C-alpha positions, 0 to 999 in steps of 0.5 A, a space after each residue: 500501500 503505497 503511503 503519501 509523507 509529503 506532495 509535490 508542487 509541480 512545476 517551477 515551485 520551489 517545493 519540489 519533492 514527493 515523498 511516499 512510503 511502499 512497504 518498507 520502501 521510501 520512495 524520494 521523487 525529484 519533481 521534474 523539470 530539472 533546473 541547476 542548483 545556480 540557476 534556482 537556489 531554493 528547489 531541491 536538486 538532493 537527497 541526502 540518507 543517512 543510517 541512525 545509528 548507534 554505529 558511525 556511517 557517512 550518509 551519502 548525497 543522490 543527485 541528477 546529472 540531466 548531463 550525463 544521464 545518471 545519478 551522483 552519488 557523494 559523500 560528505 569529507 570533512 579536511 583533516 587542516 580547516 575541519 572544511 567539509 563538503 561533497 564529494 562524488 563517488 559514485 557515477 549510476 548510469 541511468 538505464 544502465 541494466 538495458 544496456 548491460 542485458 542489449 551487450 550479453 543478450 546472445 543472438 
């Protein structure tokens, strides 16, 4: 059963996010159209996922890179000398990667 937690304002509204729960999953959608953080800094561009636990764990920040057509995964990096924290890309997941993999491995 899908339960809406946050309903998005569609279009150019800054609250461009939809959050739903479906069973044991949380679904987060950043609603189209896309804008870069420089073009529209008030809009949601990132989904941050953290683990609340006794054990320490770095969270991850997800965003969609329309230029590369895929998902960027970043983790926080702290400069030991200054203490400044910034997000650093640690992985990139190509959209439709499974479809491309299936095409490449299909025997004819």
